[in-house]
N, C-alpha and C positions, 0 to 999 in steps of 0.2 A: 734792337738791343734791349735786354731785360733790365728792369730797374733793380739795382743792387739792394735798395732799401727793403725790398720785399723778401729777400732771402732770409730764411729762418735759421738762427744759430741757437742750438740748445744751451741753456744756462745764461743767455744774455737777454734776448728780446722776447723769449717765450715766458709770458706772465704766469701761466699755469705752472710751468716748471719752477719758476723762481719762488712763487708762493709756497709750493709744496716742499721745496728743498729746504726752506727755512725751518720746517717742522719735521725734517728727517724722512720725507717720503721720496720715492723715486720718480723719475720723469715718465710722462705718458708716451714718450717717443719710444716705440718698440724697436726702432732701428738703431738705437744707440749701441756703440761698439762695446765689445767685452773689455776693452782697455779702460773705457770710462767707468764701467761697472766695477772693475777691480779697483780703480782709483778711489771711488766713493766708499767701497767696502773697507779698504785698508785705512782710509782716513778716519772712518767712524770707529774702527776697532782700536787703532793705535793712537788716536787723538794726537796726530802730528802737530807739533807746536807751530810749525811754519804756516800750515794751512789755517790754523786757528787765528794766527796773527793777521793773515790776509783778510779773513772774513770777520774781523773783530766787530766792525760796526753792525753788521747784519745779525750775526749769531748772538752776541751778548745783549744787544738791544731787545731782540725778541725774547731772550731768556729773562731779562729784567721784567718785561711785560707780563710774562707768564707767572713769574714769582710774585709780582704785585697783585695779580688777580687771585692767586692762591692765598696770599697773605690776607687780603681784604675779606675774602670769603670765610677764612678761619677766625679772624679777629672780630668780625661783626656778623655773627650768625643770625641776629635778630632782624636783619634786613630782608631775609627770605621769610615770607609769612608762615610757611609750614614749619620751618625750623624755629621761628619765634614761638609758635604755639607749643612746640615740643618742649622748649625750655620752660615755658610758663607751667606746663603740666607737671614737669619734674619738680618744680618748687611749689610747696604748699602755701597758698595765699588765703587759706580759709580764715585765718585770724588777722588779715590785713584789711585796712580801709584806706582809700585815697580819694581825692577830690574835695574841694572846699566845702560843699554843702554836706556831704556824707561825714567828713571829719568833724565839722562844726557840731553836727547833731550828736556824734559820739562823745565829743568833749563836753557837751552840755548835759548829757545823760549821766547816769551813775555807773556806766560800764567801766570795768577794770581795764586800765591801759598799761602796757609794758614799756613802749618806746614810741617816740614821735620823731619824724624827719620832716624838716621844712626848709624852704628857702628864706632868704632875708626879707623878701617882699611881704611875707605873711605877717611879720612883726609890725608893719605899717598899718595893719587893720586893728582898730581898737578892740573889737570884740574877740579877735583871735589872741591878741596880746594878753588880755586879762585872763582868758581861759588857760593859755599856755603857762603863764606865771603861776596860776593856782595849781596846776598839775605838777609843775616842777617842785613846788613846796611840799607836795605829797610824795616825792621820791621818783616821779616818772622821769626817765632820761629823755631829754630833748636835745636833738643834734641838728645844728644848722649846716646844711649841705648845699652844693650848687645844683642848678637845674639838671645838668647832665648826670650828676651822680644819682639824683633821685630817679631819673629815667632808667639808669642802670639797675637800681634796686628793684624797680617795678617792671623791668623788662619792656620799657617803651610804652607803658600805660599812660592814659591821660590823667595825670596826677594833680595838675593845676597848682603845683608847688607845695603840696603837703600830703603826707601819708603817715599812718600809725599802725602799730601792732597791738592787738588786744592781749590782755593778760588772762590766764586761766583761773585766776582767783583774785579777789579783792584784797587790798592791803589796808592796814590800820596805822594810825599815827603811833609814834613811840610813847607818847603820854598814855594813850589808851592801852598799849601793850603792857606798860608798867602797872597800870591800875588793875588790869585783868589778871596778871600773874600773881600779884600780891593778894588779891581778893580770893583766889582759888587755891592757894597753897601757902604754907608757912615759910618754906625755903624753896622757892621756885628756881628752875634752871631755864635760862634762855640761851640759845645758840646764836652766835654772830659769825658771819662768813666774811673772810678778808681775801679778796682776789681770786675767788673760785669762779672761773669763767666757763667751765664745762657743765652743760645742763644735765648730763647724766650724773655727775657727782652731786650737784645741787639737789636733784630729785631723790637720790639715794640718801642724802643727809636728812632731807625732810622726812623721809619714811622712817629712818632710825629715830629722829627726834620725836615724832608722834608716838612711836612704839614704846619709848622710855618715858613718856608723859612729860616731855618738855612743854613749857607754857607758851613758847613762841620762838620765832627765828627772825634775825635781823639781817637784811641784805642791803649793802650799800648801792647807791645809784649807779656808780661807775665801777669798772673792773669787777663785774660780777654778772653771771647769767641771770636773766629775768625769769618771771614765771611764765615760761613758754609752754607750748604743747608737749615738748619733749620732757620738760621737768615734771609736768603733771602725770605723764604716762609712766615715767620711772618711779615717781612717788606712789603709784598704785593706789590712789584714793586718799592717801594721808594728807594731802593738801587741803582737803575739804574739812579736816578736823584740827588744823594747826593755824594759829594766828601768825601772820607775816607782816612785818613792818619794814618798809623800804625807806631808808634814810639818805639824805643828801650827803652827809659827812659822817663816816663811821666813828672817828675819834671824838667828835662833839657829842655823838650819841652815847659813847662810853662814859664821858664826863657826866652826862645827865643821869645815867644809870648809877654811877658812883654816889651822886647826891641823894639818890633814893635808896641807899643802903646795899647796893649790889657789890660783890667782890668780882673783880675782873681776872679771869684765869685764861692764860694762853697755852695752846698745845704746840710744843716745839721739840724737835729731836735734841736741841741744845739745852733744854731745861735741866736745871740742877736738882729738881725735886721729882721723885718718882710718883706717878699717879696713885700707886698702891699705898703710899705714905701720906697722902693728902687727906686731912681730917676735918676741914672746915665745913660747917653746916649752914652758913649764911646763904642768903639769895645769891646765886651765881650767874655770871655771864661767861660762857665758854666760847673762846674764839678759835675757829678752825681756819688755818691758812692754806694756800695752794700748795701742791706737791713740789713744785719747782722752787718757789721763792719763800714759801712759808709765810709767817706773819711779818708784816712790814716793820721796820725798825721804829717808826713813829708810833705804831700801834703797840709794840712791845713795851714802850715806855709808859703806856697807860695801864699795863697789867699789874695787878697786885701779886700774882704768882705766875710763874712759867713752869709748867710741868711736862714731863716726858712719859712716853709709854716704853718701858724697857723691852728691848728685842733680844732674843737669844740666838737667832740664826744669822746667816750672812747677809740677809737683806737689810739695807741701811735705812729704809723708810717704808711707810705704809701709804696706801691710797687714802686720800682725804676723807672719803666717806667711811672707810673702814676705821680710821683713827677716831672719827667722831663717834661711831657706834661703840667702840671699845671704851672710850672715855666716859660716855654716858652710862654704860653698864657699871663702871666703877663708882661713878659719882652718885648714882641712884641706889646703890646697894645698901 
């Protein structure tokens, strides 16, 4: 008598069949009946709810596994070495430095720095703490981040808890900017940016400011684009001939400028005074705000005048860099 356990039943004990059927492949058994073939074809086309219910544990478990694999590969591409290198190549790290020794040497030197990212562990080092405090007072933006966040910014590089981005030009203190502007002109004009985060706009404003003989530009530490490579490229060389001061707090800087005889003029579409009727010839600080929000309410309170550029068309506002160029043309005429 034959052992019944050795009898092969397609779809039950055939491991090859079961494994392949989970992924939608047909059985290797060439003798399967047409009835079974029609059954599998119809169930695949019509997605019969009863059959899906019976195979719930197998079908949906394998589906979840495949979804997890696809999700993990799309969310964490840097796990694959080739894809990691591709992401690094797409991002320009020419102006980045990371690693404790490299960053310490950059901080100790006279190199211009735009921004610093570090973990909380770095502050426990006395030599780093003193240097970071010194650079923050100069207007360098220092951001404390987690180790994982820093790894994301550097795409998995060995950063040792600290990284920085170099600036394309050195900055000077506000005191030196005031001294320089008054020494070189009777009624100097200084531009101040409030909330302009687009580097293309900042670069275009710097180009216009230098073209109309502004004596300097003030950029706040936060809510503003730094002196990155994009800014230098759009400025088209003007950054090399214009003094830039990066301040920790814009409103405190405006108060200091007022003490030194500067009038604070804000550009706003809601201004009651047309720029064509503005006749003041004292040293001026012209504030340019972002396109969306304009000048902040707190900064507007620091202004001595709020002027507007009259528009005749249906366009309700101008690009920030265009508004800066037009205002400088009127004020320097």
